[in-house]
C-alpha positions in Angstrom: 21.7 -5.7 24.5 23.8 -2.6 25.1 21.4 -0.5 23.1 18.5 -1.8 25.1 20.3 -0.9 28.4 21.0 2.6 27.1 17.4 3.0 26.1 16.3 1.9 29.6 18.7 4.3 31.2 17.3 7.1 29.0 13.7 6.2 30.1 14.7 6.2 33.7 16.3 9.6 33.3 13.2 11.0 31.6 10.8 9.7 34.2 13.0 11.1 37.0 13.1 14.5 35.3 9.4 14.4 34.8 8.8 13.6 38.5 11.0 16.5 39.6 9.1 18.8 37.3 5.8 17.7 38.7 7.0 18.1 42.3 8.3 21.6 41.4 5.0 22.6 39.9 3.2 21.5 43.0 5.4 23.4 45.4 3.4 25.9 47.4 4.8 29.2 48.6 6.1 32.3 46.8 5.3 33.3 43.3 9.1 33.7 43.0 11.9 31.1 43.0 15.7 31.4 42.9 17.6 31.2 39.6 19.1 27.9 41.0 15.7 26.4 41.3 14.7 27.8 37.8 17.8 26.4 36.3 17.2 22.9 37.9 13.6 23.0 36.5 14.8 24.0 33.0 17.4 21.2 32.9 14.8 18.7 33.8 12.4 20.1 31.2 15.2 20.1 28.5 16.2 16.5 29.4 12.6 15.5 28.6 12.7 17.4 25.3 16.0 15.9 24.3 14.6 12.4 24.7 11.4 13.4 22.9 13.3 14.8 19.8 16.0 12.2 19.8 18.9 14.6 19.9 17.8 16.7 17.0 18.8 19.9 18.7 22.0 21.3 20.2 21.0 22.9 23.5 23.2 25.3 25.4 22.2 26.7 28.9 24.3 29.2 30.8 23.4 30.9 34.0 26.0 33.2 35.7 27.1 31.7 39.0 26.7 34.9 40.9 23.0 35.1 39.9 21.9 31.7 41.2 20.7 33.0 44.6 18.7 35.8 43.0 14.9 35.6 42.5 12.7 35.7 39.4 9.0 34.9 38.9 8.2 31.2 38.7 7.8 29.7 35.2 9.1 32.8 33.4 11.7 31.1 31.2 10.2 27.8 30.3 7.3 29.2 28.2 10.0 30.9 26.0 11.8 27.6 25.5 8.5 25.9 24.7 7.8 28.6 22.1 11.2 28.1 20.6 10.6 24.3 20.2 7.0 24.4 18.9 7.1 27.5 16.7 10.7 27.6 15.6 12.7 24.4 15.8 10.2 21.6 15.6 9.0 22.4 12.1 12.4 23.2 10.7 14.1 20.2 9.0 17.6 19.2 10.1 19.7 20.0 13.1 18.6 23.0 15.2 20.2 25.0 18.0 18.7 26.5 21.2 20.6 28.9 23.4 19.5 30.0 26.9 21.7 32.6 28.6 21.0 34.3 31.9 23.5 37.1 32.6 24.0 40.2 34.8 23.4 43.6 33.4 24.0 46.9 35.4 21.2 46.7 38.0 19.4 44.0 36.1 19.2 40.4 34.9 19.1 39.6 31.2 17.4 36.4 30.0 18.1 35.4 26.4 16.3 32.5 24.6 17.4 32.1 21.0 16.8 29.5 18.3 17.8 29.1 14.7 14.5 27.8 13.6 11.8 29.0 11.2 11.6 32.6 12.4 8.5 34.6 11.8 7.3 37.0 9.0 7.6 40.7 9.7 3.9 41.3 10.0 3.6 38.6 12.8 6.7 40.1 14.5 5.2 43.6 14.5 1.9 42.3 15.8 3.6 40.5 18.7 5.7 43.6 19.5 2.4 45.6 19.5 0.8 43.1 21.9 3.6 43.0 24.4 4.0 46.8 24.3 0.4 47.5 25.3 0.1 49.6 28.5 -2.8 47.5 29.8 -1.4 44.1 28.9 -3.0 41.2 30.8 -2.4 37.5 30.7 -4.4 35.7 27.9 -6.4 32.5 27.9 -6.4 31.8 24.2 -5.0 32.9 20.8 -1.6 32.6 19.3 1.7 32.9 21.2 -0.1 32.8 24.5 3.1 31.9 26.3 5.1 35.0 25.1 2.2 37.4 25.7 1.6 36.0 29.2 5.3 36.3 30.2 5.3 39.9 29.0 2.1 40.6 30.9 3.6 39.2 34.1 6.7 41.2 33.8 4.7 44.3 33.3 2.5 43.6 36.3 5.3 42.6 38.6 7.9 45.2 37.6 6.8 47.9 35.1 9.3 49.9 33.0 12.1 49.6 32.2 11.7 45.9 32.7 10.1 44.2 29.7 10.4 41.6 26.9 11.9 42.2 23.5 11.5 40.0 20.4 13.6 39.9 17.3 13.0 37.4 14.5 13.9 36.8 10.8 12.2 34.3 8.5 14.5 31.3 8.0 17.1 32.5 10.5 15.4 32.2 13.9 14.0 34.1 16.8 15.5 35.8 19.9 13.5 36.7 23.0 15.1 38.8 25.6 13.8 39.6 29.1 15.1 42.4 31.2 14.4 41.8 34.9 15.4 43.5 38.2 18.0 42.1 40.5 16.1 40.7 43.4 18.5 39.5 46.1 16.3 38.7 49.1 12.7 37.7 50.1 11.8 41.2 51.4 12.3 42.5 47.8 10.3 39.6 46.5 7.4 40.6 48.7 7.4 44.2 47.4 7.0 42.9 43.8 4.4 40.3 44.8 2.3 43.1 46.5 2.6 45.2 43.3 1.4 42.3 41.2 -1.7 41.6 43.3 -2.6 45.2 43.4 -2.8 44.9 39.6 
């Protein structure tokens, strides 16, 4: 009986998290959200994944308190986490670990998403680095690792150098994806970057 109640509670939690994610995705307005909003969305997404995978993974999320009122492009971090689950952790037997850390750097925000999953062979890593380093990078509609390439393209279009994505991976050891983003403290700064993006 107790197990059935616990399962029902888990189901309610997952449905609630899914509802919050759907409402968030339907929000109109700016292309940017605060890191507090991004963190809330990520926690709801991760709750769903924890239920889906039955606690197979240890998940750590840390966002520096002082950054929560700053802005980043909407849906920038979740694709990195999806990539970690589907291409790194899901196919790796046994317990896995996912780490998400968002910290302050001098004049910038650093986003780290790391897993200890399958990793990728060197030729695939070099190809991904080549793709995300292209000067005329644009969001893709198909092909492998769409999520990573699209995130890199959005960073390039919004911000330009030195802000970018970096990928490091080793077969059998896991993958680390790092984003370097500008510190955006208010909506007037947001508008400047949005204008740059839509100018292309």
